[in-house]
N, C-alpha and C positions, 0 to 999 in steps of 0.2 A: 672957048675954055681958059682958062689961067693954067698955067703948068702948076702951081699949086691943087688947084681944084683936080685936075689931071692925075697926080699923084695919090691925093685921098682917095678917087674913085676907085669902085667895085670892079672895074675892069685891070685897074693895075694890081691891083691885089690879088686878082687870078692869076693873072700871069707873070707875079711875085712868087706865088705860091706854086703852081707849077714847078717852076724855076729851083726852087728849095726842094720840093721833092724829087726832079731829075738831080739835082746835086747831091743829097741825101743817099740818094741809090746809088748813083757813080762811086761815091767815096766808100759806102759796102762793099758794090763790088772790084770797087780797088783792094781794100781791105781785106776780103777773100781770097783774092789773087797773091798779092805781096805778104802778106803777113800770116803765113800756113807754117813757116818755120822758124819763123826769127820774130825780134821785136826789137825797137826802135827806140832810142831815150834821148830826149832829148832836156838841153839843161844841166843844171850840176848841184851837186849836194849844197843841201837839203832838200832845194825846190826843184822837180825835174818832170817832165810829162812823159809818157810811153805810150806806143803807138803797140797793142797786141791785141789779137783775133781773139773773141768770145763771140760763139753761138749761145745766147741766152735762150732759155726754155720758158723763162717764168718773167716775174716781172723786176721792178726795181730789185737789184741785189739779189737776184734768181727767185725773189718771194714767188709761191707759187710752182715751182720746179716739179717739186715731187707730187704735185696733185694727179690725180688719172687724166689719160688723152684727152675723154668727153670733156671733163669739167673746165681744163686746159682751155681748151676751143673756145665753149662758153662762153669762156670769162674774158680770154685774151684775142677773139677772133669776134664773136658775138658782141657782146658787151664794149668792146672796143669801138668798133662799129657804129655802135648805137651813139657812142658819146662824140665820134669824130663828126658823124651826121648832124647832131643836136646842137652842137660846137660850132660846125658850118656852117650850117642854118640861119642859127643865131646873130651870126658873126656878120654875114651878108644882109641879113634882114635889115641890120640897126649899124650897118657900116658907114652910112650918112648920119644918124643920129647921135651915136655915143661912140665914137673912135675908139677913146678910152677905154670903153668896155669891150668893145670889139675886135681890136686889135690883138689885146692877149689871147681870148679866145680864137683867134683867128691861128695862132701860134700854136695854142694846143690842139686843135684838128689839125694842122699840117704833121705837127711832130709824132701825133697819133695815126696820122695817115701814114707817112712813113713806116713808122712802126708793124703797120697793120701788113701793108705790103709784104716786109721781110715775112711774117708768119704766116702767111697765105700761101707764097712761093718758095719758103724755104724750109719747110715743114714743122709749122710751128715753132721755130727760133728764131728772134730777134740779132741781128749781126753788130756786135759792141765791138769796138776798137781804143779807145782813148780811154789812160787814167792817168790821174793827178797827183803826183807826192807829195806832201811836205813833210820832210824828216820822215817819222815812222808813221805819219797818217797817211793813207792813201783814199781815193776816192775809188769805188766800183767802177767795174769798165761799163763806159757808155759810149752815147754817138751821137750826132748831130741834133735827130730828132727830138733826143731825150732835152738837148738844151733846148729845144725850142717849147716842148712842154715846161721846163723850169721856168724858163724867160716867161713866159705865158701865167703861170702861177703866180711867179714873183709881182708880176705887176698888177694881178688881181688882186693879190694881198696890199700892194701897197696902195691901191686905191680905195680898198677899205680904211684904210688909216689916213687918209687924203681928208683934209678937213672940207666939208660942204663950201664951195664957194656960190658965187650970184650965177641967177640961170642967165 
């Protein structure tokens, strides 16, 4: 088997997925222990990045945080688990046929799995720790799993706009 084929293989993807989830969870544990009482800032004005701890009971920008507990569990645990399973299965079965579509779905599944682990083991909360500030504008607090989900979604959108090539 060629080196390039090995890097494109399902086994390599699974190993990288396990490594990603392990790193995501390790960073979240470090954030839980290191950012309890302090915030770290990197960079100078007007552009900087901050590390600050946030236990998010909702989704993006805390959407859904005020929903009843049972509704949040249904959406953020059962619903996310269904999406993670579907995206992971689709990526797995199509990995060798359409890597351009399978890889973004795999990223979405990995990010969803990372945040799902948080919700199950951290009382329904996701551990967020990163904020990017550009002048008066700043992002919500997010994490590595959120980056994977966003990157996967952006890659899928780019694929939609890409002109169809020859088969």
